[in-house]
Structures are given as C-alpha cells and as structure tokens.
N, C-alpha and C positions, 0 to 999 in steps of 0.2 A: 337447588335456587326449585329446580322443578317440582319436589317432592315427591316424586316418579311419575307424574303426573302429563309422560309422554309416549305415545303409543309407538307398538316397533317399526311403523311404516316413517314417524317422525324420525324414532332415531336412525334406521336405515339411508334415509335423506341427509342428516348430519352427518355422519360416517360419509357419503359418498362427497358432498360438499368439502367436506374435512381434504380427503384423497386428492379430488384433482386442486385444493389452497395448495396443498404440499407439493403437486409431483409439479403445478406451476412452480414456488418457489425454488426447487428440487435441480430443474433443469430445462423448463421451461425457456428460461430466457440467459444464453449464454454469453457472459460478460467478455464485450471486447479488449481488450487492451491494446496499447501503442507497439508497435515493436522499435527492440533494444537497436541503438548504432550499433552497425558493425566493424565500422572504419579505427580507424585511431584520429583522431583530433591534431590538427598539422599549429605544431606550437610557433608561432613566433619568438623572432632573433632574442630581443634586447631584452622581454618581457621576467621569465626565469629565469638568469646571469645575474643579475642588478642585485635582488636582494640577499642571496648567500652572501659578498664580500661586505652590504651592510648589515647584515644580521654577526659578521666575524669580527667587525669592528666595536657595535656594541659590544658585544660578551668582550673586548678586550680592554674598554673604556670601563666596565662593570670590574676585570681583573688589578688593572689599575688603580682603581678606587678603593678595593674590598684592601 
C-alpha cells in the first residue's frame, strides 16, 4: 500500500499504536456479567401437577384411537 515509503520512525509509531490498541482490547475493559442465582426457585403447588395427568389422558386417547 505504501510501497516501502514509510520511515522507521513512522513504522515504530504505528507498531506502538497497534500494541496499545491490542492491550486495550485484550484486558483493559473487564466484562461485568450478572451473577447467577444461588437459590432454588419456589414452585407453586397446582401449576406443575395438572399437566401430567392431562398428558397421560391424551396418550391414552391416542392409544385407544390407534
């Protein structure tokens, strides 16, 4: 691109700038992530119990129809 028309000083400045950019991207900005919950979620009594019998009845209906 520059066809060898860059001076040693210019090359050193470019390398220094590149090193600074790489350092900035690699570790200068720590990514803060939210912490994971450490408690077990509470279950409501009726919500989980209902779908199972309904699925069983649906399976029985399919078996009778087959």
